[in-house]
C-alpha positions, -999 to +999 in steps of 0.1 A: -816+226-626-828+224-588-821+256-559-824+255-521-814+283-497-776+273-477-790+266-438-805+301-430-785+323-452-798+339-485-779+322-508-797+298-531-771+271-541-780+248-570-784+215-555-753+194-579-719+216-569-695+211-589-664+194-570-630+206-578-603+182-562-599+165-593-588+200-609-565+208-589-541+174-612-536+159-578-553+125-565-573+118-599-552+109-623-544+132-652-557+168-654-564+192-686-561+227-673-583+240-709-608+207-701-613+217-663-618+255-672-640+242-701-659+220-678-668+254-651-677+279-687-706+247-697-715+236-655-726+279-655-747+271-688-760+245-672-770+260-644-747+250-620-739+277-594-722+260-564-685+255-570-664+233-543-624+240-536-600+239-512-571+255-512-552+220-502-568+205-536-535+209-561-520+231-534-541+260-545-542+251-584-576+239-579-587+276-566-571+289-596-585+268-622-617+275-610-609+311-611-598+314-649-630+289-660-657+314-639-635+350-646-655+378-637-688+360-629-666+339-603-688+373-577-719+360-591-720+322-578-713+303-546-680+295-538-674+274-510-636+269-503-615+251-478-589+256-454-571+232-425-546+204-439-517+228-447-489+212-467-451+216-466-423+224-494-418+185-501-460+182-507-466+164-471-498+173-458-508+186-424-541+192-400-534+233-392-564+247-380-547+273-355-555+312-363-530+318-382-533+294-403-572+306-407-559+341-417-530+333-441-550+301-456-579+327-461-559+353-481-541+329-500-574+316-511-586+352-521-556+364-545-559+332-557-593+333-566-592+371-570-622+376-545-623+400-524-650+378-502-655+340-500-689+330-502-690+302-478-654+289-463-650+257-447-631+236-414-617+213-441-614+185-406-607+190-372-574+195-366-555+188-333-539+206-303-559+241-315-589+240-291-620+248-315-627+284-297-594+296-308-601+281-344-637+297-346-629+333-331-606+338-356-631+331-387-653+355-369-631+382-374-623+373-407-663+376-411-664+403-395-639+420-415-660+410-448-637+384-459-659+358-454-697+351-458-708+325-442-689+293-423-690+255-433-672+226-416-662+198-432-658+161-418-670+170-384-687+140-355-719+153-344-697+165-311-675+194-328-702+206-348-726+213-313-691+222-299-691+252-328-724+264-329-721+274-291-693+298-306-707+308-331-733+303-362-725+273-391-744+267-419-733+238-429-720+205-427-700+188-457-697+148-456-691+121-473-729+100-479-738+078-510-748+036-509-716+025-497-720+048-469-745+061-451-728+066-416-741+103-416-773+093-410-773+082-375-763+111-361-753+137-380-783+140-407-804+152-376-782+169-360-785+196-388-819+190-392-819+200-358-799+234-359-808+246-392-779+233-414-773+228-446-757+187-455-736+188-482-726+155-497-694+145-511-685+111-525-721+106-538-704+089-565-682+069-540-652+081-559-667+068-590-668+033-579-705+036-584-709+045-621-701+014-630-673+023-651-646+007-627-643-027-616-636-034-576-596-037-578-590-016-603-554-008-612-554+029-611-522+049-619-494+064-592-506+092-591-546+088-586-555+077-546-581+059-556-566+028-561-560+032-522-599+043-514-620+007-498-646+018-526-626-002-548-612-029-526-625-067-530-642-068-496-676-076-505-673-077-536-703-100-550-724-076-532-714-044-545-715-063-581-753-068-568-761-032-559-747-019-595-762-042-611-792-030-592-788+005-603-783-006-638-819-020-639-833+006-622-815+035-643-824+016-677-864+014-664-857+053-665-833+054-693-808+068-668-770+058-661-756+037-628-742+071-622-771+092-623-800+070-606-768+067-578-764+103-578-802+107-574-807+085-545-783+113-526-807+142-540-841+126-530-827+119-495-849+150-475-816+153-456-795+158-481-795+195-493-767+198-522-743+168-538-712+179-544-694+155-574-662+154-587-655+167-618-627+162-645-639+171-681-671+180-697-684+139-705-687+137-664-704+168-660-736+166-684-740+130-668-743+139-640-760+175-645-789+151-656-788+143-624-812+170-618-852+175-623-862+138-622-870+116-592-869+077-582-901+063-573-910+053-534-903+017-545-871+022-565-858+047-538-864+018-509-849-008-532-820+009-532-824+020-494-825-012-483-797-033-511-774-008-495-775-011-454-753-041-459-725-016-466-726+002-432-695+026-438-668+034-460-648+002-450-672-020-467 
């Protein structure tokens, strides 16, 4: 496993992170809690020490399952949780970054994770109607109180990142990045480099499309939100198929799967610090971990770089 420092912190983090959205039991179809716990335990054995979750994933269930899977080792790894998407009693979600919600969400996450401090606490999405100054000041107060070690943000644009940094230190930015969506290359990645912030790529496999296991227009079950994802739409169908064919051909040369090549391509970008891969079971875990500790040749990296330029954004 490869490890890199998080921002300007003292945290050494595995470059492949365990994404915990799916284990929350919402958004990725049926999930077996026992299988999720088993995958978490095996991830530890394989060298993964970075686990990314959020309070809204399964409305707290993801954090609870992560706690069970890690056991006492939860204080020996880097857990990154997020707040900023609240929900009502009917499960309707809405963005909420108010100072009150910062404190409330943090206390609930600490309770579910059975921890005294969260290593990396992230603003999930910018919230409407609440000045970032108020949100950041609440986070800094929690940090001074010893309940947050470091602060990060997720899905923020360049101007908002710069606004946050004027108020306090931000050590990471998490956003989507994959062969079907490279939009962060324009200004987000250079901004992270400028301010010594780690960039955490989520959806490096385009929510599973770049595993090669699904055709465009795949029929997902009703509880699986990928059915609405543009990654699986028929738009640019031929181009998507050609990209998968190229990845597969490159993979055959290295003895790697489509997923492993697509994930390695993300990790080979020097501006990408980590990649968070959504895990539902042990098989997915073992396949994705193999993406560490090898590299694509410059020729193969460039070949995929050029072919992926046709996909300007996730709307592709």
